[in-house]
C-alpha positions in Angstrom: -12.5 -18.1 -27.3 -9.6 -16.4 -26.2 -8.7 -13.4 -28.3 -5.5 -13.3 -30.1 -5.2 -9.6 -30.2 -2.9 -7.8 -28.1 -4.0 -7.0 -24.5 -3.4 -4.5 -21.7 -3.6 -6.6 -18.7 -3.8 -6.4 -14.9 -3.3 -9.1 -12.2 -3.9 -7.9 -8.8 -4.5 -9.1 -5.3 -5.7 -6.4 -2.7 -7.6 -6.1 0.6 -10.8 -6.8 -1.3 -9.5 -10.0 -2.3 -7.1 -11.2 0.2 -6.7 -11.2 4.0 -3.5 -9.7 5.6 -1.8 -13.1 6.0 -2.1 -13.8 2.3 -1.2 -10.4 1.2 2.1 -11.1 3.1 2.7 -14.0 1.0 2.2 -12.1 -2.2 4.2 -9.1 -1.2 7.3 -8.4 -3.5 10.5 -7.3 -2.0 13.2 -5.9 -4.2 14.5 -9.6 -4.7 11.2 -10.7 -5.7 10.6 -7.8 -7.9 13.9 -8.5 -9.7 13.1 -12.3 -10.2 9.8 -11.3 -11.6 11.3 -8.7 -14.2 13.7 -11.4 -15.3 11.2 -14.0 -15.8 8.8 -11.7 -17.6 11.8 -10.3 -20.1 12.3 -13.8 -21.0 8.7 -14.6 -21.7 7.8 -14.2 -25.4 4.9 -11.9 -26.1 5.3 -9.8 -22.8 6.0 -6.3 -24.3 5.7 -4.0 -21.1 5.0 -4.3 -17.4 5.1 -2.2 -14.2 4.5 -3.5 -10.7 2.6 -1.7 -7.8 3.5 -3.2 -4.3 1.9 -1.5 -1.4 0.7 -2.3 2.1 -2.7 -3.3 0.8 -2.1 -4.5 -2.8 0.2 -6.3 -5.4 -0.8 -5.3 -8.9 1.1 -6.2 -12.1 0.4 -4.0 -15.2 1.4 -5.4 -18.5 1.2 -5.5 -22.4 1.1 -8.9 -24.0 0.6 -10.4 -27.4 -2.7 -12.0 -26.6 -4.6 -13.2 -23.9 -2.9 -16.7 -23.8 0.4 -15.2 -23.2 -1.0 -12.7 -20.7 -1.9 -15.9 -18.2 1.9 -16.7 -18.0 2.0 -13.6 -15.8 -0.3 -15.5 -13.3 2.0 -18.5 -13.5 5.0 -16.4 -12.9 3.4 -14.6 -9.9 2.7 -18.1 -8.3 6.1 -19.5 -8.9 7.8 -16.3 -7.4 5.6 -16.2 -4.3 5.6 -20.0 -4.0 1.6 -19.7 -3.8 0.1 -22.7 -5.6 -2.3 -21.6 -8.6 -5.2 -23.2 -6.5 -4.4 -20.7 -3.7 -4.6 -17.8 -6.1 -8.0 -18.5 -7.5 -10.2 -15.6 -6.4 -7.2 -13.9 -4.8 -5.3 -12.7 -7.9 -7.8 -11.2 -10.4 -7.3 -10.2 -13.9 -8.7 -7.1 -15.8 -8.2 -6.6 -19.5 -8.0 -3.3 -21.4 -10.5 -0.7 -20.5 -11.1 -2.5 -17.3 -7.4 -2.2 -16.5 -7.5 1.3 -17.0 -10.4 2.0 -15.1 -9.2 0.2 -12.1 -5.6 2.2 -12.1 -7.5 5.4 -12.2 -9.6 4.3 -9.3 -6.6 3.2 -7.4 -4.4 6.3 -8.1 -7.4 8.5 -6.9 -7.9 6.6 -3.7 -11.3 5.2 -4.4 -10.1 1.6 -4.3 -7.9 2.0 -1.0 -8.5 0.1 2.2 -9.0 3.5 3.7 -11.0 5.4 1.0 -9.6 8.8 0.1 -6.1 8.1 1.5 -3.4 10.6 0.3 -0.4 8.1 0.1 -1.3 5.9 -2.7 -1.1 8.4 -5.6 2.8 9.0 -4.7 3.1 5.0 -4.5 1.7 4.5 -8.0 4.1 7.3 -9.0 7.0 5.6 -7.5 6.1 2.2 -8.9 5.9 3.8 -12.6 9.2 5.7 -12.1 10.8 2.6 -11.1 9.6 0.5 -14.1 10.4 3.5 -16.3 14.0 3.8 -15.1 14.4 -0.1 -15.6 12.9 0.2 -19.1 10.2 -2.2 -18.3 7.5 0.1 -19.8 6.9 1.2 -23.4 4.5 3.5 -25.2 1.4 1.7 -24.1 1.9 1.7 -20.3 3.7 5.1 -20.6 0.5 6.7 -21.9 -1.9 5.1 -19.4 0.2 5.8 -16.2 0.6 9.7 -17.5 -3.0 9.8 -18.1 -3.7 8.2 -14.8 -1.7 10.9 -12.9 -3.8 13.6 -14.6 -7.0 11.9 -13.5 -6.0 11.4 -10.1 -4.7 15.1 -9.7 -8.1 16.2 -11.2 -9.8 14.2 -8.5 -8.0 15.7 -5.7 -8.4 19.2 -7.1 -12.1 19.0 -7.9 -13.8 16.8 -5.5 -13.7 16.3 -1.5 -12.8 12.8 -1.5 -9.5 13.5 0.4 -11.0 16.1 2.8 -9.2 15.9 6.1 -6.2 14.4 4.7 -7.0 10.8 5.1 -4.2 8.5 5.5 -3.1 5.4 7.5 -1.0 7.6 9.6 -4.0 10.0 10.6 -6.1 7.0 11.3 -3.4 5.5 13.5 -3.1 8.7 15.4 -7.0 9.0 15.7 -7.0 5.5 17.3 -4.3 6.6 19.9 -6.4 9.6 20.6 -9.5 7.6 21.1 -7.4 5.4 23.6 -5.6 7.8 25.6 -7.8 11.0 25.0 -5.3 13.9 24.9 -1.9 12.9 23.5 0.4 15.6 25.0 1.8 13.3 27.7 1.6 10.1 25.8 5.2 8.7 25.0 5.3 7.6 21.2 7.8 5.3 19.6 7.8 5.4 15.6 9.7 2.6 14.1 10.7 3.0 10.9 11.7 6.3 9.2 10.3 6.0 5.6 7.5 8.0 4.3 4.6 6.4 6.1 6.9 6.6 9.4 7.7 10.1 8.9 4.0 11.1 8.2 3.0 9.0 11.3 5.6 11.0 13.6 4.3 14.3 12.1 0.5 13.3 12.5 1.5 12.8 16.3 3.0 16.2 16.7 0.0 17.7 15.1 -2.0 16.3 17.6 0.1 17.8 20.5 2.5 14.8 21.5 5.6 16.2 23.2 7.4 12.7 23.4 8.2 11.3 19.9 11.1 8.9 19.3 11.8 7.7 15.9 13.9 4.4 15.5 15.6 3.1 12.2 18.3 0.9 11.1 20.1 4.1 10.0 20.6 6.8 12.7 20.9 9.7 10.1 17.4 8.5 8.6 16.0 8.5 12.2 17.4 12.0 12.7 16.0 13.4 9.6 12.5 12.0 10.5 12.5 13.0 14.2 13.8 16.5 13.4 10.9 17.0 11.1 8.3 15.9 14.1 10.3 17.5 16.7 11.2 14.3 18.5 14.4 12.1 19.3 16.3 9.6 17.1 17.3 6.2 18.0 18.5 2.8 16.3 17.0 -0.4 16.1 19.3 -1.7 18.7 17.8 0.5 21.5 14.2 -1.2 21.0 14.2 -3.1 24.1 14.8 0.2 26.3 12.3 2.0 24.1 9.4 -0.4 24.2 9.6 -0.4 28.0 9.4 3.4 28.1 6.7 4.0 25.5 2.9 3.8 25.4 2.2 3.7 21.8 4.5 2.1 19.1 3.6 2.5 15.6 5.8 0.4 13.2 6.3 0.9 9.4 9.5 -0.8 8.3 10.4 -2.5 5.0 11.8 -5.6 6.8 10.7 -8.8 5.3 10.5 -10.4 8.9 8.9 -9.1 12.2 11.2 -6.4 13.9 9.1 -6.4 17.1 8.9 -10.0 18.7 6.7 -11.5 21.2 10.0 -12.1 23.4 11.0 -8.6 22.8 7.7 -7.3 24.1 7.4 -9.8 26.8 10.8 -8.6 28.2 9.7 -5.0 27.8 6.4 -5.6 29.8 8.3 -6.9 32.7 9.6 -3.4 33.0 6.5 -1.5 32.8 4.9 -2.1 36.2 1.5 -3.1 34.8 1.3 -0.1 32.2 -0.4 -1.2 29.0 1.4 -1.1 25.7 -0.4 -0.2 22.5 1.2 -1.6 19.2 0.1 -0.4 15.8 1.6 -2.2 12.7 1.4 -0.3 9.8 3.7 -2.4 7.5 3.3 -5.3 5.1 4.7 -8.0 5.7 3.9 -7.3 9.2 6.5 -5.8 11.8 4.8 -7.2 15.0 4.3 -10.6 15.8 0.5 -11.2 16.2 1.5 -13.5 19.2 2.3 -10.2 21.1 -1.7 -9.6 21.5 -1.7 -12.8 23.8 0.6 -11.0 26.3 -1.2 -9.4 29.4 -1.7 -5.5 29.0 -0.5 -5.7 25.0 -3.0 -4.3 22.3 -2.2 -4.9 18.8 -3.7 -3.4 16.0 -2.8 -4.2 12.3 -3.6 -2.6 8.8 -7.1 -4.4 8.6 -8.0 -3.3 12.1 -7.4 0.3 11.1 -9.4 -0.2 8.0 -12.3 -1.3 10.0 -11.9 1.9 12.2 -11.6 4.2 9.1 -15.1 2.6 7.8 -17.1 4.5 10.4 -16.0 7.8 8.6 -16.7 6.5 5.1 -20.3 7.3 5.0 -19.7 11.0 4.8 -17.5 10.5 1.8 -19.8 8.2 -0.2 -21.4 11.0 -2.3 -17.9 12.1 -3.2 -16.9 8.3 -4.1 -19.9 8.2 -6.5 -18.9 11.9 -8.1 -15.4 10.6 -8.7 -16.2 7.4 -10.3 -18.5 9.2 -12.8 -15.5 11.6 -13.6 -13.1 8.6 -13.9 -15.6 6.6 -16.1 -15.7 9.4 -18.5 -11.8 9.9 -18.7 -11.4 6.2 -19.0 -13.9 6.1 -22.1 -11.7 9.0 -23.6 -8.4 7.3 -23.2 -9.3 3.8 -24.1 -9.6 4.1 -28.0 -6.0 5.6 -28.2 -4.7 2.9 -26.1 -6.5 0.3 -28.3 -4.9 1.8 -31.2 -1.5 1.6 -29.5 -1.8 -2.0 -28.8 -2.9 -2.5 -32.5 -6.3 -4.0 -31.6 -9.6 -3.1 -33.2 -11.7 -3.8 -29.8 -12.1 -0.2 -28.9 -15.9 -0.7 -27.6 -16.3 -0.3 -23.7 -17.0 -4.0 -22.3 -20.3 -4.7 -21.1 -20.7 -4.3 -17.1 
């Protein structure tokens, strides 16, 4: 029997439940996020909501009058993404109340990340909350939950070694380039995209001794800002044909809804490379680099799932820290849930059985 009490609900898909191609279909750009908000605001019984959309997950947190109303969120996700309900079975999972809080704590602390311990996720969660707060999507329940989430994540970062070595998608990408080329001082690197990940990738290459770094962006001023921070050069996207022909490693992380590095573009560049191999690292979702590029002779393409497999090899040494972190977060979740249950107006304050 479905509960008729108010519920804190999470609907989410991540690298745990969906391959890269499916995560691309579920990704929410600004247009989709706006459609989602309009639909949810028009849905009776949906009190609050916040959307977290990253390279490896799409998660919608909400407060609903009851669990029947909460299921309207799943239908809305299906409608806006164009994914049939059957396609979302086993992909978009639901967690309620205590379990939703526990999950968000682990996400923000980097425990649920594709690269465990990565440092970007906390900033992404904060950004998602700030956007929801600014647009008045949240209310007293989610405001409390997210604020306590940030406190818990900060405690984990300060009191455990889960993020030792500043693990991030950018550092894993640079480690991969290092394994391919050995020393990176003479390697010519092109970073496509001047957002946070692009900037961190450029800086990570600089920290490994790379002397030739070019940052390309649709907006030259943003490229100049990122390039300056990494001691490199700035370029526009119009220069991609020449830049691809000249670079050894290309790391791309734009927010474009479509591929910016196509097979035809790479094929034309390879004709000018005199047989030199080209390594393409796709850090974006949706993907920036057409997968078909990997079929070209001398071209090697790595995507987010490939990088996660590389990072997996370094996970064993952090497993003890993961267990320690989960114990801390479980205690904090147990402390928070009764107050959230009171705010929801439900008498179900007990921790669900595992």
